[in-house]
N, C-alpha and C positions, 0 to 999 in steps of 0.2 A: 277441570279444564274444558273449555268449549272451543271447538275448531270448526270453521266452515271452509269447504273447498268447492271451487267452481271449475268447471271445464268451459272451454271457449264456446261450445255450442249452447250453453245455458244462458249466455249473456243476451240481454235485450238490445235492440238496435234503435238508433236515432237517425235522422237524415244526415247527409254529408259524411258517411262512412265512420260512424261512431258506434261502439258497442259498450254497454255498461251493465253493472249490477249493483243494486243497493246493498250495502253492508249492514247498515242500521236503518230502521229498527230491526232487532233480532229477537225472535220469539223466545229463545231459550234463556235470555238474560233479562235483567231488569231494564226498564226504560232508561235511555241515556238522554242527557240534555243536548245532544247533537245528533245529526244524521251523517251518514258517510256513504260514498259510492266508489267503486273501482271502475275506471273507464279506459278504453283502448281506442285511440284514434289511428286509423289506417293511413298509410302514406298518402299525402295530398288531401286528406280529410280535415274537417274542422268541427268543433262543437258549434251549436247554434249561437248566433249573436243574440244575447238576451240580458235581462236584469231581473232581480228579485229582491224581496225584503230581507231575507236572512243574510247574515255575513257568511263568507265562505273562504276556505283556504285550499289551494291546490298544492299537492306535493308531487313533484315530477319524479317518477321512479326509473323510467327508461325512455330513451329517444330524445329527439330535439324538436323544438317547435317555436312558434311566435305567439306570445300572449298579448292580446289587445284589451286595454281597459280604458273606456271613455275616449276612444280614438287614438290612444298612445300605445305603441307596439314595442315590445322588448323580446329579445331571444331568450329562451329558457331551455334548461337541460337537466340531467339527473342530479338530484340533491337540491334543486331550487324549490323554495317555498314561496308561494304567492298569496298575499292576502287581498281579498276582494271586499271592499266596504259595501254595506247594504245599498242597493239601488244602482251600483255601477254597471255600465253596459260592457259586456266582455265576451270574448270567445278565444279559443285556443286552436291553432292550426299546426298540423304536422308538416314540417318543412323538409323532412328527410325521406329516405327510402325504407326505413324500418318502422315498426309500430311505435307509437308514443303512448306510454302507459303512465297514468297518474291516479292519485287518490284525492277525492274531494271530501272535505269535512265542512259541514254547514250547521249554523245554529241561529236562533233568534237573538240578535245582539240587543243588549240594553240600549235603548234609543236615547242618546244624549246629543248635545250639539257637537258637530264634528268639524274638522278642518275643511276649509273651502277648497274646492278644486280650482287651481290657479290658471286653468286654460282660458285664454282670451275669449270674450264674448262680443258678438256683434248683435245689437238689438234693433230689429226692423219692425216698426208698426206698419200697418197697411197705409199706403200713401194717401194723404188727404187730397181730394180732387179740388182743383182751383176753380170752382164754379160758384162759390158762395162762402159765407163765413161759417166758422165752426160753431155749433151749439153745444149745450151741456152734455147731450147724449154722446156726441163725438168724443168729448173729453173723458167721459166715464168709460168709453170703450177702449180703443187701443192705445191712446196717447198717454194718459196718466200712468197706467201700469207699466208702459215701456220706460218712462222716465224713472219711476220708482225702482224698477228692476235694475236699471243701469246704476242708480245711486247705491242700491244695496250691494251689488258686486264690488263697486269701488270702495265702499266702507269695509268690505271683507278683505280688501287687498288683492282682488282679482281684476285684471285689466278688462274694461268694458267700454264700449262705445255705443251711444244712441245715434242712429243715422235716420234722418227723415228725408224722404224723397217726395216732392210735390208731384202729384199725378196730373200733369197739364194736358196730356195729349188725348184725353178721353172725349168721346162724343158729347158728354155732358157740358164740356167747356164750349164747344162749338154751338151747342143748342142754346146755352145761356147768351152767347154773343148774338145769335139770331134773334132771340126774343127781346134783347136789350138794344138791338139796332147798332151793334158795334162789332169789333173784330175779336177773334179768340185771343190774340196777343194782348189786347186791352183788358180782357177779362182776367187773364193770367196776371197781368201787372197789378190789377186791383185786388184780387182775392188771395193770391199767393202771399203777398205781404201781410194782408189781414190775418191769414191763417197763422203765419209765423209769429205775428204780434200777440195773438190770443194765446198761443202755446206758451210764449215767454212770460206773459202776464200771470199764467197759472204756475209758473216755475218749471215748465217743461223745457229743458235746455239741451238741445241736440248738440252732440259733438261734431256732427257733419250734417250739412243741409245741401241738397242737390235739387236743382230745377230741371225737370225732364224736358222742358221745351227750350231752355236757354243755355244749358251747359253743353258746350261742343264736345267735350271729352265723353260725356254720357251718351250723346247721340251717336258719336263715332263707335263707341263700344257696343251699343245695341245693334247698329248696322253691321258691324264686323261679325258679331256672334250669330246674328240672323243669317248672314250670308254663309257662314260656316255650317250652320244647320242644314241649309239648302244644298250646299256642296257635298255634304256627307250623306245626303238622302234621308235626313231626319225630318225635314220640312219638304213637302212634295206638292206638285201641281195636281189639281183635280177639278173635274167638272162638278159643280155643286149648284143646288137650287138657291137662288138669291131672290130677295124681295126688294121692290122698288116703289117709290111714290112718283107717279107721273106728273101731277101738278107741281110738286116741289122740286122735281128733277134730282132726287137724291136716292142713293141706295140705303135701304133700311136695315139697321143693325144697332144693337145696344140701345141707347136712349132714344134713337130716332124711331124705334119700332116698339109698338105696344100691342098687347093681345092677352089671351088667356093661357095660363100655364098648362101644358099638356100633362103634367104630373099631378098637380093638386087642384087645378081649376080656378086659382086665384088670378086676379089681374097682375100682369107683370110686364117687364120690358124684355128686350132681346138679351140673350146670353144666360141670364140667371133669374130665378124667382126668389124674391125676398121672403116669401111666406114659407116655402118648403125647403129652400136652400138647394134645390136641384138645378143643374144647368139645362139649357135648351138650345136646340138649333133654332135659329130664328124662324126657319121655314116650318117648324113644327107647331108654332103658336097657333091657337085657334082664334079666329076672328082677327087675324093679323092686320094692322092698320098703321098708317103714318101717325106718329104722336104729335106732329106739328099741325096737320090739317084734318086728321081723322079719315082720310081717304083709304079705302081698303087696299091692301098691298097687292101689287102686280107681281107675278112670278116669272122667272126666266132662268135658264141654265147659263152659267158663266164659269170661266176659268179663274180659280183662286188658289192661293197657297194654304195648305192645311198641315197640322201637326198630328200624326197618328199617335194616340196615347196607348193603345192596346198592347204594343210590344213591351211595355214597362209594368204590366199588371203584377207579375210575380214579385218583382222588386218592391213595388208599392205595398203589396200584402205584407211582406217581411218588415218593411219600414213601419207600417201601421202597428204591427204586432209589438215592436220594441220601443216605440216612442210613447211618452206619456200623453194620453188624450183624455179629455172628459168623456163620460159615458155617451153623451150625445154626439160628440165628434167621432167616437169609435163606431157608433151606430151608422152615422152618415158615411164614414169611410167604407164600411162593409156594404152598405146599400149602393154606393157609387160603383164599386168594383163588381158587384153581383150583376150589373146590367152590361149589355154590350156597349162599349165606349166608342162613340162616334169620333172621327178625327176632329180636332179642335181648329176653328178658323184661325189662320195665321196672317191673313191679309184681307183688307177691305178697301173698297173704293171710297176715297174721301180726299178732301183738300187740306185737312188739318191732321197733323201727326207726323211720324217719321217715315219718309218714303221707303218703300221696299228696296228700290235701287237695283233691281234685277231686270234684265231684258225680258220683254213680254209682259211685264207687270207694271207698266207705266200708269200713273194715276192711282196706284194702290199704296196704302200705308200699312205698316206693321200693326197688327192687332194690339191695342194698348195693353191687353191682358198678357199677351206673349212678351211684349216689350218690357213690362215691369218684372216678369219672371226671369228673363235672361239678364236683366240688369242686376239682380241680386248677387249673382256670381261675380260680376265686375266690382260691385261695392265691397264684397269680401276681399277680393284681390287688392283693392286700393287701400282699404282701411284696416283690415285685420286678417292677413293671410294665416291659414291654419286655425281659424277661430271656430268656436261653437256658435251656430246661428240660432237666435231666438226670435220668433215671429208672433205678432199680436194682430188680431183681425176680428171682424164681425162674423157671426155664423152665416150670413148671407154670402160670404166669400169662401166658405168652407171647401167647396170643390176646387177652387184655385189652389189653396194652400195644402190640401190633402192629396190632390191628384195631378192637376196639370202642371203646377209649378215644380213639384219634385220630379215629375217625369221629364220636364224640360231640363232640369238640372242634371239628371242622369244622361240625357241625350248629349249635353255639352261636355260633361266630365263624369264618367261612371265612377271615378275614384273620389270625387268630392263628397265629403260627408253631408248628408241631408240634415235639415234643421234638427237640433237636439231638443228644442222645446217649442211647442206651439200652444197658444191659449186664445180661445175665442170668447166673444161676449154676445149676449142678447141685446135687446134694445132697452135703453133707459126711457121709460114712458113719461108723458105728462098728461095727467088726467086720464090715464089708462089708454092713451093713444100715442102712436109713434110721433116723436118730435119731427118737425119739418119746418125749415126756415122759409121755404117758398110758400107754405100754407099759413105762415105766421102763427105756428103752434110750436114754439120752442123757447127755451130759456137761454138768454145771452150770457155767457160766462163773463164777458167784459162788464156788463151791467152789475152782475152779482159781486164782482171783485171790487166795485166801488163801495160795497156795504160790509164785506168781511175780508180779512186777509186771505191771501192765496193758501196759506197753510190750512186754514179752517175749511175752505172749500174743498181742498184736496182730501182732508180727513172725511168729510161728508161723502164725497164721491167714492172713496175707498169703502166706506161702510155700506153704501147702497149699490155698489158695482154689480151690474147684471151679468154675472159670470155664467150661470147655467140656465136661468129663467129670466124673463123680463122683470124689471123692477120699476117702481114709480118714484119720480122726483116730486117732492112736495115741500114747498117753501116753509109752511107752518111747522111741519115735522122737522125739517132741517134746522129751523130757528130754535125749537125746543131742545133738540139733540145737542147742538153746538153750545147752547147756553148751559145746559146741564154739565157737559163734559168740561168746558172751560172753567166753570165755577168750582167743580169738584177738584180739578187738577190744581187750580190756584189755591184752594183751601188746603190741600195736602202739602204743596210745596211751601206755602207760607208757614204752616205749622211746623214743618221740618226745619225751615230756616230759623224760626223763632227758638225751637228747642236747641239747635246747635249753638246759636248765639248765647243763650242763657246757660247751657250746661257745659259746653266745651270751649267757649271763647271763639266759636266760629271755625274750629279746626276739625279734621276728620279724626274720630277716636279710634283706638286700636281695639279690635275684639279680643276677648280672652283666648288664650291657647286652649282649644277644646280638649286636648289630650291631658291637660293639667286641671282645668276648671271646666267641667262639662257644661255645655250650653243647655238651656231649658229645652224640653221637647218641642215647645212652640217655635223656638228659634231654629231648631234643626229642621222642623217641618217647613218653615217659611223659606229657608234656603233651598230646599228641594223643590218647592213650588216655583221659585224664581228660575232654577235650572230647567225645570220642565217647560215653563213658558218661553224661555229663550230657545229651547229645542223646538217647540211648536212654531215659534216665529221663523226660525231658520227653515223648517220644513215648508211653511207657508210661502216664504219668499222663493225657495228653490222650486216649489210646486206651482209658482206663478198664480197664487190665489191672494189677491189684494183684500178681499173680504175677510179672509182668515187672518191676515196680518193685522187688520184693524181690530178684529175681535180679540186677538191675543194681546195687543198693546193696551186696549181698554181694560182687559182683565188684570194685566200686570199693575197698572196704575191703581185700580180699585183694591187689589190685594195689598199693595204696598201701603196705601193710605190707611186701610183697616188695621194692618199690622202695627204701623207706627202709632196710631191712635191708642190702641190697647196697651202697647208696650210703655206708654208714658207713665203707667202706674208704678213702674220700677224706679222712677226718678226720685231723688231726694233722700234715699235711705243708703247710708254708707255700706251696709252689709250687702246691698244689691248693686253697688256701683259697677262691678264687673259685668253683670248681666245687662245693665242699662247701656254701658258702652258697647257691648256686643249688639244690642238691639238697634242703636243708632247706626253702627257700622253696617249692619245688614240692610237697614232702610236705605242707606246711601248706595249700597250695592244695587238694590232694586231701582233706585232713581237713575243710576248710571246706565243700567241695562235698558231702562225705559227710554232714556235719551237716544241710545244707539238704535233700539228697535223702531222708534217712531221717526227717526231722522230721514229715512228715505221717503216717507209719506209727508212729513212736516219738516222740511230741511231748516227753516229759519228757527222754529221753536226748538228742534233737536239740538242745533248748534248753540243756542242761547243757554239751554239747560246744561249742556255739557260744560260750557265755560263756567257757569255758576258753581258747578261741582268741583272746580279747581283745576281743570285740564285746559290749558291755553291753546292747545293744538286743535286740528280739525277732528270732528267726530270720527271714531274708528270702531270697528267691531272685530277685535282680535279673537282668536280661538278660545282664549281664557277670559272672555268678557266677564263671566260670573266669578269675580274675585274681589276681596276687600280693596278699597281705595287706600292709597299710601297714608299711613297714620301721620298726622301733623299737617297734611295739606290744608291750605286755607280755602274755605268755602265762602262764596259770596252770599252770606246769610241775609244781608240787607236786600239784595236783589231777589232772593227767594221769598223773603217776607213781604216784599212790596206789592205782591199780587199784580205785577205789571206785565205778565207774559202775554195777555190777550186783551184787546179792546172789547167793549160790549158788543155783543152780536146784534145786528140790526137788519136782518134779512126781510123783516116785515115792514120796514120803514118806507 
């Protein structure tokens, strides 16, 4: 018998009034497949809000509390057992006046595809600025992945909405109007429609579309929230150093202002540097000048509204610790908060934008960066109350999404959950240089879509998406990649259709009962491969990695084609008829999984393959996706064998 006894003074401590002691591992006994801890939460205390890879179970021994898992809270008490799936964000709060005592048991769970969390999602890509058309780099950045993610959650049966807001009130719009000799309203009319048209041509279909300059409800909501921030002392007046261009007669900020970044020394505009992703106070730029006429900036002190970010640092640190971030985003987040945080400009002198509307600030507009940040909360209220928010953006906007936007959200509503998922992208380059429509160095998605279907362009962009490092777009490589993929897939599906037509009369065969007629080791291994690839695909979608989704889908198709080709050797022998039926049934399982996995990326192809496999309904991804198709189901073998899924790729034409 082995007994361990603890006194209270032996327990270790955590923040928020928690004491604990690990029970396992235990040196006196053999290694266990699990770990365990005893924990005591003092009255009013709570465990840290966190997540981790191991699965975990809490057993409440004494006291009362509130268990929060992924934002959902339930009361718990003695005798309650709570299972925490891997990756779930959780904490436990003591809500009473006596100690809350519980035992935690945790283990590395076998990673399989799991049930989807049915919490509603609102998906917000960074708003496209209505000052020009979208190029292929924009599509490969926030917009395609936002659409794919929304489609994925809908396939899984989780409510999801893709909301796109056009960013009309930026200085870039007024600048474009100045250089084109027209009005900002005319620029918005021209390019907002072009942006929406380009997105829809690529199959990016928002559930909600809002114009920041033309939607009166949006403008009223922004004005109301801004006034509340000022009324509650969250946005305050301050004397700040401002920059001006005397010849142009304008205040210099954002795109009106050019200079040298004080952090990295690169050329940049006001507010943020695209090279190092650090913010700047316009007055800090070296060699500050007007971007319109190159006149050196004049400096003066003036009263403006600012948003102090520093009071929210502790909450931001905890938020960054628990939210999933790429290594670069995590590094940037730590670097941002390691520096003294200057108050964020909240108002600027301009004639284009949403007026501040407060006495003493006539002629000033709400900073467009503040405007978009406070609008996110309104969009959540309007479209999906109580939702999880997922955001997609370029690394050059990292400060906004990691620091200023969540700080503004906390200022407006400390109880509102911050975004649960954030994913950034680097630049998609053309000939190793950043794409730029104004410099005529960009790929027009509308032109490419006259040469290949949207599904194929989406697949290519998923494969080369610049998630953590810049990547290059190359039409020759895209042509070769898409030609190889489409020919390979068509060959596989045509062979599968032909085999079914010849051997089963075009119906789904029943696999043998594996408990009565053991499957071959190759068939057992193949089913495990399919399960593992489905799990990897789910992890990739949940982890917001479009490149990994494409990689997994391509591997599944390749594995299924190879399995099916080799298993044809079983055909034609009566003694192997059971094994052959099992092989065809398993290949159909893989084809069905492939249709579901690829459908968010390639919705037209995914739906067509799904129907060919005998399911007349919409594509779905149930929790039991990896299962045999119903025996006897009619498969459209002629459609499979016709090799008509894709036209010839003609990107180089």
